[in-house]
N, C-alpha and C positions, 0 to 999 in steps of 0.2 A: 725121713727113709721107710721104704716099705720094707717088712719085715716079711720074711720068705717062711714059707708053713716047710717046704722041703730041704731047705737048704742049698738051695741052687739058684743060680742069679749067672748076670751077666758076668766074664769074666774080665779082669780088670789084669791081667799082665799073660804071657805063654805059657805053657805047659813045661816045656823041656827048652835049653839053650838053641837046640838046632832048630827049632821052631823061631824062635828069635833070630838067628844067624840068618835063615832064608828070608825073612823077613828086611832085616836090614838090606842083604844086595837087592833085593828087589825094589825099595822104597829109598834110600839113601843114597846120595851123591855121595860118590870118593874125590871130586875135584876140590881143588886146594883154592877156597873162596873166605873172604874175610867175611865171619857169620857176626860181630858183633854188633849188640843192636842195643837199642836205651831200653832200658825197665820198664818205662810207661808204656810203650809201645809192645813188649813183648807180652806183658799182663794182658793186655786189651787184644791182642791178637792170638795168644797162645792159651789162653785161663778162660776157658768159656765159662757161665755159670751153671753149676749142678756138676762139676768137674770134683773127683776126689784127685786129693793132693796131698803128699807125703815129702817131709821135710825134717830132717833130723839133723841132730851134730852129736858127734863122741869126742871128750878130749877137747882137744885144739880146734877141731873141727864145729864151725857153729851154722848154728841156723841163719839162714839171710832175712834179717830181721827188715832190710830195705823193700824186698819181695813182700814180705808180710804188710808192712805199711802201707807200700802201692795197693795191692789190692783190697784194703779199708780204704785207701781213698776213693779206690774206685767202686767201688760199695760190691764186691764181688761175693755173690751167694754160694760160698762153697760147703 
């Protein structure tokens, strides 16, 4: 990880909810379609090496260990 001198760097999220809503309206399909995908396919297709990944849980909501195991199996460099 590169340490920044001035505390600035690539933005990993939107600044405000309205900016996010505009992005969704422009980039996401509202069609009702099946979006189910196998986990191994999802990891290989949507998680490139070098990605930032946040996963967590609280109370009864748990971290997806299957996702973590699949990233390890595919030797992802996160």
